[in-house]
Every structure is written in C-alpha cells, then in structure tokens.
C-alpha positions in Angstrom: 24.7 21.7 -16.3 22.5 20.4 -13.6 23.9 19.2 -10.2 24.6 15.4 -10.0 23.3 15.2 -6.4 21.3 17.1 -3.8 20.7 16.5 -0.2 17.1 16.0 1.0 16.0 18.2 3.9 14.7 16.7 7.1 11.3 18.0 6.2 11.4 16.3 2.8 12.4 13.0 4.4 9.6 13.4 7.0 7.1 14.1 4.2 8.3 11.0 2.3 7.6 8.7 5.3 4.2 10.4 5.8 3.0 10.4 2.2 4.9 7.5 0.7 6.4 9.5 -2.2 8.7 12.4 -2.9 9.2 14.6 -6.0 9.1 15.6 -8.7 12.8 16.4 -9.0 14.8 17.3 -12.1 17.4 14.8 -13.3 18.2 16.5 -16.6 16.9 19.1 -19.0 14.2 18.3 -21.5 16.9 18.8 -24.2 19.1 16.2 -22.5 16.2 13.8 -22.2 15.6 14.3 -25.9 19.0 12.5 -26.5 18.0 9.7 -24.2 14.6 9.5 -26.0 16.2 9.1 -29.4 18.5 6.3 -28.2 15.7 4.6 -26.3 13.3 4.7 -29.3 16.1 3.2 -31.4 17.0 0.5 -29.0 13.7 -0.4 -27.3 10.8 0.3 -29.7 12.0 -1.6 -32.7 10.2 -4.4 -34.4 13.0 -6.9 -33.7 12.4 -9.4 -30.8 15.0 -8.9 -28.0 17.5 -11.7 -28.1 17.8 -11.8 -24.3 14.1 -12.4 -24.0 13.1 -13.9 -27.4 10.2 -11.4 -27.5 9.4 -7.8 -27.7 9.3 -6.3 -24.2 9.9 -3.1 -22.3 11.0 -5.1 -19.2 14.5 -5.3 -17.8 16.0 -3.6 -20.9 19.0 -2.4 -18.7 20.3 -5.9 -19.6 20.8 -5.2 -23.3 20.4 -1.4 -23.7 23.3 1.0 -22.8 20.9 3.9 -23.0 18.5 2.4 -20.4 21.3 1.3 -18.1 22.8 4.8 -18.1 19.4 6.4 -17.5 18.4 4.3 -14.5 21.9 4.5 -12.9 22.0 8.3 -13.3 23.7 9.9 -10.2 20.8 12.3 -9.4 18.1 9.7 -8.6 20.8 7.6 -6.9 21.6 10.5 -4.6 18.0 10.6 -3.3 17.7 6.8 -3.1 20.8 6.5 -1.0 19.4 9.0 1.5 16.2 7.1 1.8 17.3 3.4 1.5 21.1 3.4 2.4 24.3 3.0 0.4 24.0 -0.7 -0.6 21.5 -0.7 -3.4 20.6 -2.7 -6.5 18.1 -2.2 -9.3 16.3 -5.5 -9.8 13.7 -4.4 -12.4 13.3 -1.7 -15.0 10.1 -1.3 -17.0 8.8 1.0 -19.7 5.3 2.3 -19.4 3.9 3.8 -22.5 0.4 5.3 -23.0 -0.3 6.1 -26.7 -3.4 8.3 -27.3 -6.5 6.5 -26.4 -4.9 4.1 -24.0 -7.1 3.0 -21.1 -6.6 3.8 -17.4 -4.4 1.7 -15.2 -6.4 0.8 -12.1 -5.3 1.6 -8.6 -2.9 -1.1 -7.2 -0.1 -1.6 -4.7 2.3 -4.4 -3.7 5.2 -5.2 -1.4 7.0 -8.4 -2.2 5.4 -8.9 -5.6 3.4 -12.1 -4.9 0.1 -11.2 -6.4 0.4 -13.1 -9.7 2.9 -15.8 -8.8 3.0 -18.7 -6.2 6.1 -17.4 -4.4 7.3 -13.9 -3.5 9.6 -12.3 -6.1 11.3 -10.3 -3.4 12.4 -11.7 0.0 13.6 -9.0 2.4 14.7 -9.8 6.0 11.7 -7.8 7.2 8.8 -7.4 4.8 7.3 -4.6 7.0 10.4 -2.4 6.7 11.3 0.1 3.9 13.4 -2.2 1.7 12.4 -1.1 -1.8 11.5 2.0 -3.8 10.4 2.8 -7.3 11.7 5.7 -9.3 9.6 6.9 -12.3 11.3 9.0 -14.9 9.4 11.0 -17.4 10.7 10.5 -21.0 7.8 12.4 -22.5 5.9 15.1 -20.8 3.4 13.5 -18.4 0.1 15.4 -17.7 -3.3 14.6 -16.4 -4.6 14.7 -20.0 -2.2 12.0 -21.3 -2.4 9.8 -18.2 0.2 10.8 -15.6 0.8 8.6 -12.6 -1.6 9.2 -9.7 -0.8 8.6 -6.1 -2.9 8.4 -2.9 -0.8 9.9 -0.1 -0.5 7.9 3.1 -2.1 4.8 1.7 1.2 2.9 2.3 0.7 3.2 6.0 -2.4 1.0 6.0 -1.1 -1.5 3.6 -1.4 -5.2 4.6 1.4 -7.4 3.3 -1.0 -10.3 2.4 -4.1 -8.3 1.9 -4.0 -7.7 -1.8 -3.4 -11.4 -2.8 -7.0 -12.4 -2.4 -8.2 -9.2 -4.1 -6.9 -10.1 -7.6 -9.3 -11.4 -10.1 -7.2 -14.0 -12.0 -9.2 -13.9 -15.2 -7.7 -11.5 -17.7 -10.0 -8.9 -19.2 -7.7 -8.2 -22.2 -7.3 -10.8 -24.9 -4.7 -8.8 -26.8 -2.2 -8.2 -24.0 1.3 -7.2 -24.7 4.3 -7.0 -22.3 4.2 -3.2 -22.7 0.6 -3.2 -21.4 -0.5 -1.1 -24.4 -4.0 -2.6 -24.9 -4.6 -4.0 -21.4 -7.5 -2.9 -19.3 -7.2 -2.8 -15.5 -3.7 -3.8 -14.5 -2.0 -5.8 -17.3 -5.4 -7.3 -18.1 -6.3 -8.1 -14.5 -9.1 -6.5 -12.4 -7.8 -5.5 -9.0 -10.1 -4.9 -6.1 -9.2 -3.2 -2.9 -10.9 -2.0 0.3 -9.5 1.5 0.4 -11.8 4.2 -0.7 -10.1 6.7 -2.9 -11.0 10.3 -2.2 -10.5 12.2 -5.5 -9.7 15.4 -3.6 -6.7 13.7 -2.0 -5.2 12.2 -5.2 -1.9 13.6 -6.3 -1.4 14.0 -10.1 2.3 13.5 -10.6 2.7 15.7 -13.7 6.3 15.8 -14.9 8.3 17.5 -17.6 10.8 15.3 -19.6 13.8 14.7 -17.4 11.9 14.9 -14.1 11.4 12.0 -11.8 9.7 11.0 -8.5 10.2 8.2 -6.0 7.6 6.2 -4.2 7.1 3.0 -2.3 5.2 0.2 -4.1 3.0 -0.1 -0.9 1.4 3.2 -2.0 -1.8 3.0 -3.9 -1.0 4.3 -7.4 -2.5 4.1 -10.9 -3.1 6.4 -13.9 -6.1 7.8 -15.9 -6.6 7.1 -19.6 -4.7 9.0 -22.2 -7.4 11.4 -23.5 -4.9 13.5 -25.4 -3.2 13.2 -28.8 0.2 12.9 -27.2 2.1 9.8 -26.1 3.1 9.4 -22.5 6.3 7.4 -22.0 8.2 6.8 -18.8 10.6 4.3 -17.4 10.4 3.0 -13.8 13.2 1.2 -12.0 12.9 -0.6 -8.8 15.6 -0.4 -6.2 16.2 -2.8 -3.3 18.6 -2.9 -0.5 21.4 -5.5 -1.1 20.1 -7.8 1.7 16.9 -8.5 -0.3 16.8 -11.6 -2.5 15.1 -11.2 -5.9 13.7 -14.1 -7.9 15.2 -16.7 -5.5 12.4 -19.2 -6.1 12.5 -18.7 -9.9 16.2 -18.6 -10.8 16.7 -22.3 -10.6 14.2 -22.8 -13.4 15.6 -19.9 -15.3 12.2 -18.3 -16.0 9.1 -16.8 -14.4 5.5 -16.8 -15.6 4.2 -13.3 -15.0 1.2 -11.3 -16.3 0.5 -14.1 -18.8 4.1 -14.1 -20.3 7.2 -16.3 -19.8 10.2 -14.1 -19.0 13.7 -15.6 -19.4 15.8 -15.2 -16.2 18.9 -16.9 -17.5 20.6 -13.6 -18.4 18.8 -11.5 -15.7 20.8 -9.6 -13.1 20.6 -6.5 -11.0 22.2 -3.2 -11.9 24.5 -2.2 -9.1 23.5 1.2 -7.9 25.6 1.5 -4.7 28.0 -0.6 -2.6 30.0 -3.6 -3.6 27.5 -6.5 -3.5 29.4 -8.1 -0.6 26.4 -10.3 0.3 26.2 -11.7 -3.2 22.5 -12.6 -2.9 21.7 -11.6 -6.4 23.5 -11.8 -9.7 24.8 -8.5 -11.0 24.5 -7.4 -14.6 27.3 -5.4 -16.1 26.6 -2.3 -18.3 25.8 -3.8 -21.7 28.1 -3.1 -24.7 27.0 -0.8 -27.5 25.4 -3.0 -30.2 24.7 -0.3 -32.7 25.7 3.3 -33.4 24.2 5.6 -30.8 23.9 9.3 -30.4 26.2 10.8 -27.8 24.4 11.0 -24.4 
C-alpha cells in the first residue's frame, strides 16, 4: 500500500517555483491504475453520448463518472497541491488526453486565465499574476517519448505575459474532423498557436510516466507533446485546480453554455469538485460525487 500523502521538501518547492513544474510522483501502482483504467474505459470511451453534455466528450467527466471523480480527488495529488496552493481548493475542469498510434503532435502552448478562444476570461482570480491555479496530469497508460509524452520548457512561466498569447492564436482551424477528445486535431485542438519564445531542444523535459504516476505544473508554463510514433496508446487525465477565491465561468454560467474549441459545452450541470476546504466563499457551484450508474469493478 502506498502512502496517501507526502511532504514536499523546501528544495522541491524552490525547484517548482523556478521550473514551473514538479514530479513525477507515484499516486498508485500500475496494477491499481489498471483497475481505474478498466472503469474509465467502460464509463468514458463508450459509443453513447454523455447525457450531461449531449455529446461524446472527455471533458469534465467528474460530473458523471465515479471513477473519474475518485481518481482526480485522490489524496496523494491533493497532498502536494495543498502544499503549493493552500488548503481551500476546487477542481474546475478535468480532461482526458488520448493519443492513439499515429496521432499528431500538440504544439507548444501556455495560458493563464483561459481567454485565448473566448471573449471573456474563463478564470477570474483576485490577482492574475499570482499562483492561483495548477494542473495535475495523471498517466493512465505508460507515457514515453515514443508515444507522445507531455513536454515542458522549464522556467518559461517566469516570462509569461498574461495578455501576450491572445494575439498569437490563429483563429482558423486547421483540422476539419475535430473531436472534443482532440484525436485528429493538428496544432492545438485544430488551432495554430504562435509564440515568441524560442524552444531550445536541449532544455526540454520529457515527462515520461508509468501508469499511476503524475506531475504538477502551472498552465503558464510552455508545454506540448510530440506525435505518437509507437504502436501503443497514450492516455492521461489532467485536472485543473484553483484556489477557492477564483471565479470560474462567471461570464458564461448565466447562458448555461460556452463555445470552446469549436464545440458548445453545456454548463447547466457543471460544478467544481471540492478538493479542500468548505467552499465558504461560494463563488462556484460544487458538484457532488456522481452516483454509480452501472456495475463497476472495485477500485
């Protein structure tokens, strides 16, 4: 049995602020992740449209899948996130990222308040320049350079300009067969992103992970992934954590939807998963753990 929490050392915290990421760490054994994988494949990658969204999607499946909810609220990643962000935490988005064999590269990209593809910011922190959000990426399959592991450019978050990337997005999609999983998309969900930073290949970190490992990074960090040149699928789930004083979707909740990446996502049933604290500020709706809708393996 693996420990449910672990304290970061002062050196690890210093390295995180310097590099913009930390990990990989082990959340569970590959065998334990195999149980999650079986449940996730049953609940997520079926041919049935998701009732909560009226479409097939890998986005925000913590709203309807007990397996996903349990995975992203696991105590091990939580213990690291509380040491970096504080005790009052909410998960505002979860997303599956799958790269079947032959999938294209995901271009380098970065963000902060998620305003690149919409008219208003999706996140509204009290101070956009502060550390208010972190992304945790969990390997469900083994993630290697050959099958398209996530790549990070250390320190690139320190030169990020909050408004800089908005004008660097080419709004015309390059992929005509886009899906909400991003399976066939070129670039970034079909968009071509340009940026001024020169990426030195010698400084790039290949975040290779075994099933059950995870890493944490700030979205201000330049990150992407190479193509899957192997015969093995690469599947991971990323969840995005914010401090409880950050508003999410405030401009979009009144309409109950958001147009994003060329799709319309229903927000009428959306809510954050509570990761820590008691939601005393009540800035965002909170989603309860979903009920079991079909027989599942024991996690």
